[in-house]
C-alpha positions as YAML, in Angstrom:
chain: A
units: angstrom
residues:
- id: 1
  name: MET
  ca: [48.11, 65.62, 122.25]
- id: 2
  name: LEU
  ca: [45.92, 64.53, 125.13]
- id: 3
  name: ARG
  ca: [47.71, 61.22, 125.65]
- id: 4
  name: SER
  ca: [51.06, 62.85, 126.36]
- id: 5
  name: ALA
  ca: [49.41, 65.53, 128.53]
- id: 6
  name: LEU
  ca: [47.74, 62.92, 130.70]
- id: 7
  name: ALA
  ca: [50.89, 60.80, 130.85]
- id: 8
  name: ASP
  ca: [52.97, 63.78, 131.97]
- id: 9
  name: PHE
  ca: [50.39, 64.79, 134.57]
- id: 10
  name: VAL
  ca: [50.05, 61.33, 136.13]
- id: 11
  name: ALA
  ca: [53.76, 60.49, 135.92]
- id: 12
  name: GLY
  ca: [54.72, 63.77, 137.56]
- id: 13
  name: LEU
  ca: [52.16, 63.31, 140.29]
- id: 14
  name: VAL
  ca: [53.12, 59.74, 141.16]
- id: 15
  name: ALA
  ca: [56.89, 60.20, 140.89]
- id: 16
  name: ALA
  ca: [56.88, 63.12, 143.33]
- id: 17
  name: SER
  ca: [54.32, 61.65, 145.73]
- id: 18
  name: PRO
  ca: [55.75, 60.47, 149.05]
- id: 19
  name: THR
  ca: [53.17, 57.68, 149.17]
- id: 20
  name: LEU
  ca: [53.13, 56.51, 145.53]
- id: 21
  name: ALA
  ca: [56.66, 57.15, 144.18]
- id: 22
  name: PRO
  ca: [57.63, 53.43, 144.10]
- id: 23
  name: ARG
  ca: [54.76, 52.82, 141.70]
- id: 24
  name: SER
  ca: [55.63, 55.46, 139.11]
- id: 25
  name: ALA
  ca: [56.61, 52.94, 136.41]
- id: 26
  name: GLU
  ca: [53.41, 50.95, 136.98]
- id: 27
  name: ALA
  ca: [51.30, 54.12, 136.85]
- id: 28
  name: ALA
  ca: [52.93, 55.14, 133.56]
- id: 29
  name: ALA
  ca: [52.25, 51.71, 132.05]
- id: 30
  name: LEU
  ca: [48.64, 51.80, 133.15]
- id: 31
  name: MET
  ca: [48.09, 55.27, 131.72]
- id: 32
  name: ALA
  ca: [49.66, 54.17, 128.43]
- id: 33
  name: ALA
  ca: [47.25, 51.23, 128.27]
- id: 34
  name: LEU
  ca: [44.23, 53.39, 129.13]
- id: 35
  name: THR
  ca: [44.93, 56.00, 126.44]
- id: 36
  name: GLU
  ca: [46.20, 53.80, 123.63]
- id: 37
  name: GLY
  ca: [44.46, 54.27, 120.30]
- id: 38
  name: TRP
  ca: [42.11, 57.13, 121.14]
- id: 39
  name: ALA
  ca: [43.86, 60.03, 122.94]
- id: 40
  name: GLU
  ca: [46.21, 61.03, 120.12]
- id: 41
  name: ARG
  ca: [44.34, 63.75, 118.26]
- id: 42
  name: PRO
  ca: [46.69, 66.59, 117.34]
- id: 43
  name: ALA
  ca: [46.33, 70.08, 118.75]
- id: 44
  name: GLY
  ca: [43.71, 71.91, 116.72]
- id: 45
  name: GLY
  ca: [42.02, 68.64, 115.77]
- id: 46
  name: PRO
  ca: [38.51, 67.47, 116.65]
- id: 47
  name: ARG
  ca: [37.44, 68.19, 120.20]
- id: 48
  name: TYR
  ca: [36.89, 65.50, 122.78]
- id: 49
  name: VAL
  ca: [33.37, 65.17, 124.14]
- id: 50
  name: SER
  ca: [33.08, 64.48, 127.85]
- id: 51
  name: TYR
  ca: [31.07, 65.47, 130.91]
- id: 52
  name: LEU
  ca: [34.01, 64.88, 133.22]
- id: 53
  name: SER
  ca: [35.63, 68.29, 132.87]
- id: 54
  name: ARG
  ca: [34.53, 71.82, 132.02]
- id: 55
  name: ASP
  ca: [36.57, 71.90, 128.83]
- id: 56
  name: GLY
  ca: [35.75, 68.44, 127.50]
- id: 57
  name: THR
  ca: [38.91, 66.75, 128.81]
- id: 58
  name: PRO
  ca: [37.76, 63.16, 129.49]
- id: 59
  name: PHE
  ca: [39.74, 62.84, 132.74]
- id: 60
  name: GLU
  ca: [38.97, 63.74, 136.36]
- id: 61
  name: PRO
  ca: [41.49, 63.08, 139.15]
- id: 62
  name: SER
  ca: [40.72, 62.70, 142.83]
- id: 63
  name: VAL
  ca: [42.62, 61.76, 145.96]
- id: 64
  name: ARG
  ca: [41.49, 60.28, 149.24]
- id: 65
  name: ILE
  ca: [43.15, 62.86, 151.43]
- id: 66
  name: SER
  ca: [42.49, 61.07, 154.71]
- id: 67
  name: GLY
  ca: [41.75, 57.52, 155.69]
- id: 68
  name: GLU
  ca: [43.69, 54.35, 154.94]
- id: 69
  name: PRO
  ca: [45.06, 53.66, 152.48]
- id: 70
  name: THR
  ca: [45.35, 57.07, 150.87]
- id: 71
  name: ASP
  ca: [45.36, 56.68, 147.11]
- id: 72
  name: LEU
  ca: [45.17, 58.42, 143.76]
- id: 73
  name: ARG
  ca: [41.98, 57.95, 141.80]
- id: 74
  name: PHE
  ca: [40.71, 59.15, 138.48]
- id: 75
  name: VAL
  ca: [37.82, 58.67, 136.09]
- id: 76
  name: LEU
  ca: [38.49, 58.48, 132.36]
- id: 77
  name: GLU
  ca: [36.16, 58.42, 129.34]
- id: 78
  name: CYS
  ca: [37.76, 57.03, 126.22]
- id: 79
  name: GLN
  ca: [36.58, 58.39, 122.89]
- id: 80
  name: PRO
  ca: [35.64, 56.77, 119.57]
- id: 81
  name: GLU
  ca: [38.34, 56.95, 116.93]
- id: 82
  name: THR
  ca: [35.98, 58.86, 114.66]
- id: 83
  name: PRO
  ca: [34.69, 61.89, 116.65]
- id: 84
  name: SER
  ca: [31.09, 61.37, 117.72]
- id: 85
  name: SER
  ca: [28.63, 62.66, 120.30]
- id: 86
  name: LEU
  ca: [26.53, 59.46, 120.26]
- id: 87
  name: ALA
  ca: [26.47, 57.27, 123.35]
- id: 88
  name: ARG
  ca: [26.57, 54.06, 121.34]
- id: 89
  name: ASP
  ca: [29.87, 55.08, 119.72]
- id: 90
  name: HIS
  ca: [31.41, 55.99, 123.08]
- id: 91
  name: LEU
  ca: [30.18, 52.72, 124.55]
- id: 92
  name: ALA
  ca: [31.70, 50.71, 121.70]
- id: 93
  name: ALA
  ca: [35.03, 52.46, 122.18]
- id: 94
  name: ALA
  ca: [34.96, 51.79, 125.93]
- id: 95
  name: LEU
  ca: [34.16, 48.12, 125.43]
- id: 96
  name: ALA
  ca: [37.00, 47.73, 122.92]
- id: 97
  name: LEU
  ca: [39.41, 49.34, 125.36]
- id: 98
  name: SER
  ca: [38.10, 47.06, 128.11]
- id: 99
  name: GLU
  ca: [38.97, 43.99, 126.08]
- id: 100
  name: SER
  ca: [42.47, 45.36, 125.54]
- id: 101
  name: LEU
  ca: [42.92, 46.03, 129.26]
- id: 102
  name: GLU
  ca: [41.78, 42.51, 130.11]
- id: 103
  name: ALA
  ca: [44.21, 41.02, 127.59]
- id: 104
  name: ARG
  ca: [47.03, 42.98, 129.26]
- id: 105
  name: GLY
  ca: [46.05, 41.73, 132.71]
- id: 106
  name: TRP
  ca: [44.80, 45.08, 134.05]
- id: 107
  name: ALA
  ca: [41.12, 44.10, 134.32]
- id: 108
  name: ASP
  ca: [38.75, 41.16, 134.72]
- id: 109
  name: LEU
  ca: [35.51, 41.68, 132.81]
- id: 110
  name: THR
  ca: [33.72, 38.62, 134.21]
- id: 111
  name: HIS
  ca: [31.24, 40.59, 136.32]
- id: 112
  name: SER
  ca: [30.95, 43.57, 133.99]
- id: 113
  name: ARG
  ca: [29.92, 41.34, 131.08]
- id: 114
  name: ARG
  ca: [26.80, 40.43, 133.04]
- id: 115
  name: LEU
  ca: [25.66, 44.06, 132.73]
- id: 116
  name: VAL
  ca: [26.80, 45.23, 129.30]
- id: 117
  name: ASP
  ca: [23.68, 44.29, 127.34]
- id: 118
  name: LEU
  ca: [21.46, 46.23, 129.77]
- id: 119
  name: PHE
  ca: [23.17, 49.48, 128.83]
- id: 120
  name: ARG
  ca: [24.11, 48.72, 125.23]
- id: 121
  name: ASP
  ca: [20.52, 48.06, 124.18]
- id: 122
  name: THR
  ca: [19.22, 51.34, 125.65]
- id: 123
  name: PRO
  ca: [21.94, 53.99, 125.43]
- id: 124
  name: PRO
  ca: [21.53, 57.41, 127.05]
- id: 125
  name: ARG
  ca: [20.78, 60.45, 124.91]
- id: 126
  name: THR
  ca: [24.11, 62.07, 125.79]
- id: 127
  name: SER
  ca: [27.59, 61.01, 124.72]
- id: 128
  name: ALA
  ca: [28.36, 59.68, 128.21]
- id: 129
  name: ALA
  ca: [27.92, 55.92, 128.25]
- id: 130
  name: LEU
  ca: [30.70, 53.99, 130.01]
- id: 131
  name: TRP
  ca: [33.58, 55.41, 132.04]
- id: 132
  name: PHE
  ca: [36.64, 53.83, 133.63]
- id: 133
  name: GLY
  ca: [37.51, 54.38, 137.27]
- id: 134
  name: VAL
  ca: [41.02, 53.72, 138.58]
- id: 135
  name: ALA
  ca: [42.37, 53.66, 142.14]
- id: 136
  name: LEU
  ca: [46.11, 53.34, 142.76]
- id: 137
  name: GLY
  ca: [47.31, 52.98, 146.33]
- id: 138
  name: PRO
  ca: [50.72, 52.41, 147.94]
- id: 139
  name: ALA
  ca: [50.33, 48.62, 147.61]
- id: 140
  name: GLY
  ca: [48.25, 46.03, 145.79]
- id: 141
  name: PRO
  ca: [47.09, 45.98, 142.17]
- id: 142
  name: PRO
  ca: [45.36, 49.04, 140.70]
- id: 143
  name: VAL
  ca: [41.59, 48.75, 141.08]
- id: 144
  name: LEU
  ca: [39.70, 49.38, 137.83]
- id: 145
  name: LYS
  ca: [35.96, 49.94, 137.62]
- id: 146
  name: HIS
  ca: [33.27, 50.39, 135.00]
- id: 147
  name: TYR
  ca: [30.78, 53.23, 135.42]
- id: 148
  name: PHE
  ca: [27.64, 52.61, 133.32]
- id: 149
  name: VAL
  ca: [25.48, 55.67, 132.63]
- id: 150
  name: ILE
  ca: [21.81, 54.97, 133.38]
- id: 151
  name: ALA
  ca: [19.29, 55.95, 130.72]
- id: 152
  name: GLU
  ca: [16.19, 54.60, 132.49]
- id: 153
  name: PRO
  ca: [15.45, 53.16, 135.97]
- id: 154
  name: ALA
  ca: [14.85, 49.66, 134.64]
- id: 155
  name: GLN
  ca: [18.56, 49.36, 133.89]
- id: 156
  name: TRP
  ca: [19.90, 49.76, 137.41]
- id: 157
  name: ARG
  ca: [17.12, 47.63, 138.84]
- id: 158
  name: ALA
  ca: [17.96, 44.84, 136.39]
- id: 159
  name: ALA
  ca: [21.66, 45.20, 137.19]
- id: 160
  name: PHE
  ca: [20.99, 44.62, 140.88]
- id: 161
  name: GLU
  ca: [18.68, 41.72, 140.11]
- id: 162
  name: ARG
  ca: [21.37, 39.95, 138.09]
- id: 163
  name: PHE
  ca: [23.56, 39.84, 141.17]
- id: 164
  name: GLY
  ca: [20.70, 38.80, 143.45]
- id: 165
  name: LEU
  ca: [20.58, 42.25, 145.04]
- id: 166
  name: ALA
  ca: [17.12, 43.48, 144.07]
- id: 167
  name: GLY
  ca: [16.17, 43.99, 147.71]
- id: 168
  name: GLU
  ca: [19.27, 46.04, 148.53]
- id: 169
  name: GLY
  ca: [18.79, 48.17, 145.42]
- id: 170
  name: ALA
  ca: [15.18, 48.89, 146.32]
- id: 171
  name: ARG
  ca: [16.05, 49.74, 149.92]
- id: 172
  name: SER
  ca: [18.79, 52.10, 148.78]
- id: 173
  name: ARG
  ca: [16.49, 53.91, 146.40]
- id: 174
  name: ARG
  ca: [13.77, 54.28, 149.05]
- id: 175
  name: ARG
  ca: [16.19, 56.31, 151.16]
- id: 176
  name: GLU
  ca: [16.17, 59.00, 148.48]
- id: 177
  name: PRO
  ca: [13.47, 61.62, 147.82]
- id: 178
  name: ALA
  ca: [11.24, 61.08, 144.83]
- id: 179
  name: SER
  ca: [12.98, 63.89, 142.95]
- id: 180
  name: ALA
  ca: [16.38, 62.13, 143.04]
- id: 181
  name: LYS
  ca: [17.65, 60.34, 139.92]
- id: 182
  name: ALA
  ca: [19.85, 57.24, 139.70]
- id: 183
  name: GLU
  ca: [22.63, 58.14, 137.25]
- id: 184
  name: PHE
  ca: [25.42, 55.54, 137.40]
- id: 185
  name: VAL
  ca: [25.96, 51.89, 138.23]
- id: 186
  name: SER
  ca: [29.56, 50.84, 138.77]
- id: 187
  name: ILE
  ca: [31.18, 47.43, 139.11]
- id: 188
  name: ASP
  ca: [34.73, 46.52, 140.13]
- id: 189
  name: LEU
  ca: [36.91, 44.93, 137.46]
- id: 190
  name: VAL
  ca: [39.07, 43.11, 139.99]
- id: 191
  name: GLY
  ca: [38.55, 40.52, 142.71]
- id: 192
  name: HIS
  ca: [36.07, 37.72, 143.31]
- id: 193
  name: ASP
  ca: [33.79, 39.88, 145.51]
- id: 194
  name: PRO
  ca: [33.14, 42.98, 143.42]
- id: 195
  name: ARG
  ca: [31.38, 46.05, 144.72]
- id: 196
  name: LEU
  ca: [28.25, 47.10, 142.92]
- id: 197
  name: LYS
  ca: [27.59, 50.81, 143.47]
- id: 198
  name: LEU
  ca: [24.58, 52.98, 142.74]
- id: 199
  name: TYR
  ca: [25.10, 56.73, 142.26]
- id: 200
  name: VAL
  ca: [22.02, 58.88, 142.86]
- id: 201
  name: ARG
  ca: [21.93, 62.56, 141.91]
- id: 202
  name: HIS
  ca: [19.89, 64.92, 144.05]
- id: 203
  name: ARG
  ca: [17.89, 67.04, 141.64]
- id: 204
  name: ASP
  ca: [18.06, 70.23, 143.70]
- id: 205
  name: PRO
  ca: [21.63, 70.66, 145.07]
- id: 206
  name: ARG
  ca: [21.01, 74.23, 146.26]
- id: 207
  name: PRO
  ca: [22.88, 75.30, 149.39]
- id: 208
  name: ARG
  ca: [21.13, 75.99, 152.64]
- id: 209
  name: ARG
  ca: [22.07, 77.67, 155.87]
- id: 210
  name: HIS
  ca: [23.30, 75.33, 158.54]
- id: 211
  name: ARG
  ca: [20.70, 74.01, 160.93]
- id: 212
  name: PRO
  ca: [20.54, 70.93, 163.18]
- id: 213
  name: ARG
  ca: [20.74, 67.83, 160.99]
- id: 214
  name: PRO
  ca: [18.31, 64.95, 161.13]
- id: 215
  name: ARG
  ca: [19.56, 61.57, 162.19]
- id: 216
  name: ARG
  ca: [20.26, 60.57, 158.59]
- id: 217
  name: GLN
  ca: [21.51, 62.56, 155.65]
- id: 218
  name: PRO
  ca: [19.59, 61.78, 152.44]
- id: 219
  name: GLY
  ca: [21.31, 59.02, 150.56]
- id: 220
  name: LEU
  ca: [23.21, 57.28, 153.36]
- id: 221
  name: PRO
  ca: [22.43, 54.21, 155.47]
- id: 222
  name: ALA
  ca: [21.42, 54.63, 159.08]
- id: 223
  name: ARG
  ca: [23.95, 55.72, 161.68]
- id: 224
  name: GLY
  ca: [26.62, 53.06, 162.14]
- id: 225
  name: ARG
  ca: [26.34, 51.74, 158.56]
- id: 226
  name: GLY
  ca: [28.04, 54.41, 156.56]
- id: 227
  name: ALA
  ca: [26.51, 57.54, 158.07]
- id: 228
  name: PRO
  ca: [28.84, 60.56, 158.14]
- id: 229
  name: PRO
  ca: [29.94, 62.03, 161.48]
- id: 230
  name: ARG
  ca: [27.77, 64.84, 162.81]
- id: 231
  name: GLY
  ca: [28.68, 68.14, 161.23]
- id: 232
  name: LEU
  ca: [30.71, 66.54, 158.43]
- id: 233
  name: LEU
  ca: [29.09, 68.70, 155.77]
- id: 234
  name: ARG
  ca: [29.76, 71.98, 157.52]
- id: 235
  name: TRP
  ca: [32.57, 73.92, 155.87]
- id: 236
  name: GLY
  ca: [34.50, 76.14, 158.26]
- id: 237
  name: ALA
  ca: [33.20, 78.78, 160.62]
- id: 238
  name: GLY
  ca: [31.03, 80.56, 158.08]
- id: 239
  name: GLY
  ca: [27.93, 78.67, 159.18]
- id: 240
  name: ALA
  ca: [27.04, 77.47, 155.67]
- id: 241
  name: GLN
  ca: [26.21, 73.89, 154.87]
- id: 242
  name: ALA
  ca: [26.46, 72.37, 151.42]
- id: 243
  name: ARG
  ca: [23.73, 70.10, 150.14]
- id: 244
  name: PRO
  ca: [25.11, 66.83, 148.73]
- id: 245
  name: GLU
  ca: [24.71, 66.45, 144.98]
- id: 246
  name: PHE
  ca: [25.33, 62.69, 144.85]
- id: 247
  name: SER
  ca: [24.71, 59.80, 147.20]
- id: 248
  name: THR
  ca: [26.54, 56.55, 146.54]
- id: 249
  name: TYR
  ca: [25.57, 53.14, 147.91]
- id: 250
  name: HIS
  ca: [28.35, 50.52, 148.12]
- id: 251
  name: VAL
  ca: [26.99, 46.97, 147.96]
- id: 252
  name: SER
  ca: [29.02, 43.80, 148.52]
- id: 253
  name: VAL
  ca: [27.99, 41.14, 146.03]
- id: 254
  name: ASP
  ca: [29.08, 38.29, 148.33]
- id: 255
  name: ALA
  ca: [27.61, 39.75, 151.53]
- id: 256
  name: ARG
  ca: [24.47, 40.88, 149.66]
- id: 257
  name: ALA
  ca: [24.28, 44.03, 151.72]
- id: 258
  name: VAL
  ca: [24.99, 47.75, 151.62]
- id: 259
  name: THR
  ca: [28.33, 48.08, 153.41]
- id: 260
  name: HIS
  ca: [28.58, 51.86, 153.48]
- id: 261
  name: GLY
  ca: [27.65, 55.06, 151.66]
- id: 262
  name: THR
  ca: [29.28, 58.21, 150.34]
- id: 263
  name: LEU
  ca: [28.07, 61.78, 149.95]
- id: 264
  name: ASN
  ca: [29.58, 63.96, 147.21]
- id: 265
  name: VAL
  ca: [29.30, 67.65, 148.04]
- id: 266
  name: PRO
  ca: [29.77, 70.14, 145.18]
- id: 267
  name: LEU
  ca: [32.53, 72.72, 145.63]
- id: 268
  name: GLU
  ca: [32.82, 74.49, 142.29]
- id: 269
  name: PRO
  ca: [30.59, 77.57, 141.84]
- id: 270
  name: LEU
  ca: [30.04, 77.05, 138.12]
- id: 271
  name: HIS
  ca: [26.52, 75.64, 137.86]
- id: 272
  name: TYR
  ca: [24.91, 76.75, 141.14]
- id: 273
  name: ARG
  ca: [25.25, 79.09, 144.09]
- id: 274
  name: SER
  ca: [27.92, 77.55, 146.28]
- id: 275
  name: PRO
  ca: [28.23, 78.12, 150.04]
- id: 276
  name: VAL
  ca: [31.95, 77.32, 149.97]
- id: 277
  name: PRO
  ca: [34.72, 79.66, 148.76]
- id: 278
  name: ASP
  ca: [35.76, 79.60, 145.11]
- id: 279
  name: ASP
  ca: [39.39, 80.01, 146.13]
- id: 280
  name: ASP
  ca: [41.43, 76.78, 146.05]
- id: 281
  name: ASP
  ca: [43.66, 77.80, 148.95]
- id: 282
  name: GLU
  ca: [40.70, 78.52, 151.20]
- id: 283
  name: VAL
  ca: [38.96, 75.27, 150.25]
- id: 284
  name: MET
  ca: [42.16, 73.36, 151.04]
- id: 285
  name: ALA
  ca: [42.42, 75.12, 154.40]
- id: 286
  name: ARG
  ca: [38.83, 74.24, 155.26]
- id: 287
  name: ALA
  ca: [39.43, 70.63, 154.22]
- id: 288
  name: ALA
  ca: [42.41, 70.53, 156.57]
- id: 289
  name: ARG
  ca: [40.28, 71.90, 159.41]
- id: 290
  name: LEU
  ca: [37.58, 69.33, 158.66]
- id: 291
  name: CYS
  ca: [40.10, 66.48, 158.77]
- id: 292
  name: ALA
  ca: [41.61, 67.81, 162.00]
- id: 293
  name: ALA
  ca: [38.17, 67.93, 163.60]
- id: 294
  name: LEU
  ca: [37.71, 64.26, 162.67]
- id: 295
  name: GLY
  ca: [41.12, 63.32, 164.04]
- id: 296
  name: LEU
  ca: [42.52, 62.64, 160.55]
- id: 297
  name: GLU
  ca: [45.78, 63.68, 158.92]
- id: 298
  name: VAL
  ca: [45.87, 65.16, 155.42]
- id: 299
  name: ASP
  ca: [48.08, 63.10, 153.15]
- id: 300
  name: PRO
  ca: [50.72, 65.20, 151.30]
- id: 301
  name: LEU
  ca: [49.49, 63.75, 148.02]
- id: 302
  name: TYR
  ca: [46.52, 66.13, 148.16]
- id: 303
  name: PRO
  ca: [48.37, 69.50, 148.13]
- id: 304
  name: HIS
  ca: [50.79, 68.04, 145.61]
- id: 305
  name: LEU
  ca: [47.95, 67.05, 143.27]
- id: 306
  name: LEU
  ca: [46.37, 70.47, 143.67]
- id: 307
  name: ARG
  ca: [49.64, 72.20, 142.75]
- id: 308
  name: LEU
  ca: [49.90, 70.15, 139.56]
- id: 309
  name: ALA
  ca: [46.25, 70.76, 138.67]
- id: 310
  name: ARG
  ca: [46.66, 74.52, 139.09]
- id: 311
  name: ALA
  ca: [49.67, 74.49, 136.79]
- id: 312
  name: ASP
  ca: [47.35, 74.06, 133.80]
- id: 313
  name: GLY
  ca: [47.44, 77.80, 133.18]
- id: 314
  name: VAL
  ca: [43.74, 78.42, 133.73]
- id: 315
  name: ARG
  ca: [42.68, 80.89, 136.41]
- id: 316
  name: TYR
  ca: [39.68, 79.16, 137.90]
- id: 317
  name: PRO
  ca: [38.91, 77.08, 141.02]
- id: 318
  name: HIS
  ca: [39.97, 73.49, 140.50]
- id: 319
  name: HIS
  ca: [38.02, 71.85, 143.33]
- id: 320
  name: ARG
  ca: [34.89, 70.06, 142.12]
- id: 321
  name: TYR
  ca: [33.56, 67.79, 144.87]
- id: 322
  name: ALA
  ca: [34.33, 66.61, 148.37]
- id: 323
  name: GLY
  ca: [33.52, 62.96, 148.99]
- id: 324
  name: LEU
  ca: [32.47, 62.28, 152.59]
- id: 325
  name: GLN
  ca: [32.23, 58.77, 153.99]
- id: 326
  name: ARG
  ca: [32.17, 56.80, 157.21]
- id: 327
  name: ARG
  ca: [32.83, 53.09, 157.22]
- id: 328
  name: ALA
  ca: [33.32, 50.78, 160.20]
- id: 329
  name: GLY
  ca: [33.51, 53.83, 162.44]
- id: 330
  name: LYS
  ca: [36.25, 55.49, 160.38]
- id: 331
  name: ALA
  ca: [35.74, 58.69, 158.41]
- id: 332
  name: GLU
  ca: [37.23, 59.33, 154.96]
- id: 333
  name: VAL
  ca: [37.50, 62.53, 152.94]
- id: 334
  name: THR
  ca: [38.12, 62.56, 149.18]
- id: 335
  name: MET
  ca: [38.74, 65.59, 146.97]
- id: 336
  name: TYR
  ca: [37.86, 65.66, 143.26]
- id: 337
  name: LEU
  ca: [39.70, 68.13, 141.05]
- id: 338
  name: SER
  ca: [39.50, 69.39, 137.49]
- id: 339
  name: THR
  ca: [42.65, 69.87, 135.40]
- id: 340
  name: LEU
  ca: [41.39, 71.77, 132.33]
- id: 341
  name: LEU
  ca: [44.18, 70.21, 130.27]
- id: 342
  name: GLN
  ca: [42.73, 71.18, 126.90]
- id: 343
  name: ALA
  ca: [42.04, 74.77, 127.86]
- id: 344
  name: ARG
  ca: [45.72, 75.46, 128.21]
- id: 345
  name: ARG
  ca: [46.53, 74.05, 124.80]
- id: 346
  name: HIS
  ca: [43.64, 74.77, 122.50]
- id: 347
  name: GLY
  ca: [41.18, 77.23, 124.05]
- id: 348
  name: LEU
  ca: [37.96, 75.22, 123.92]
- id: 349
  name: TRP
  ca: [34.33, 75.88, 124.77]
- id: 350
  name: TYR
  ca: [32.29, 74.08, 127.40]
- id: 351
  name: GLY
  ca: [28.58, 74.73, 127.27]
- id: 352
  name: THR
  ca: [28.07, 78.49, 127.05]
- id: 353
  name: LEU
  ca: [31.33, 79.39, 128.80]
- id: 354
  name: PRO
  ca: [34.40, 80.29, 126.72]
- id: 355
  name: LEU
  ca: [37.69, 78.91, 128.05]
- id: 356
  name: GLY
  ca: [40.89, 80.57, 126.93]
- id: 357
  name: PRO
  ca: [44.53, 79.57, 127.38]
- id: 358
  name: ALA
  ca: [44.97, 81.89, 130.37]
- id: 359
  name: GLN
  ca: [41.65, 82.33, 132.16]
- id: 360
  name: LEU
  ca: [37.95, 81.69, 132.20]
- id: 361
  name: LEU
  ca: [36.36, 84.71, 130.54]
...
């Protein structure tokens, strides 16, 4: 079942990680709480419905491979007990799980409750509705987040207004081209000063040949306030430059200001023509070269996570995105991976692509 598969994956990752090993018991307890009551369908049972992975597995891991502190992150989409593809059913399941997590002391829903009605009253037309984000570092409590899926622009604008951030939301959106679409609003479920984040998808993430960059990349604040270092999006010596698919604006509720931004560059060649290699080893090598050029060290958690992800038995590139960020003069690089956990066990379909137990056909 999915619950045991996720528990084994996370427990194995944390226990063998040089940076997270002391937190293995805590990670196991958190994963048990996050999957209780919904991730126990037997093999051969109803499929899970999720946009987080190619095979429907509602789990996507990532690791900040450079920058401090390096940590393990993942996004998880819980499912309704009765299989459904309706957003309102997925939202209800996520809210029920949220209450359980708060009762166990893993989350504080104070700030999230200010937003729930905005997204419950107008659900999106897909199954995606509300996701959980988790970040586990070497120290401190795990940071949990809610990711609300935006169905219409009025929702994210109202969300910013409720925190007195209408001006910051408008300024962030004006940095994007008219074709871009706001897709997610996230809020921290921990701390008195939560971060409100706006995720904007660029509608045309086609690659382009490298050429001199303008002073600002689309989707990031001006240089010095979250702008990436020059050349950060250039992958290796091949001369190709990837176009970011997502821009993320991080807004401090207390400071009432955008503190920094993130660009998410697509790496997988599944849905578009990618300028980066589809070989995991080559992508990892280019990531190492990128970090070296920025004066950063690659944390050993990254190659360890990649080894575990590739052990799922599916022959396909497991890199999905590279997250690129600069904050307070320091660069950070994050890698997002796909695990294809269900493909190994059941042989499922994602979109029009058949996934078998051994390879992508």
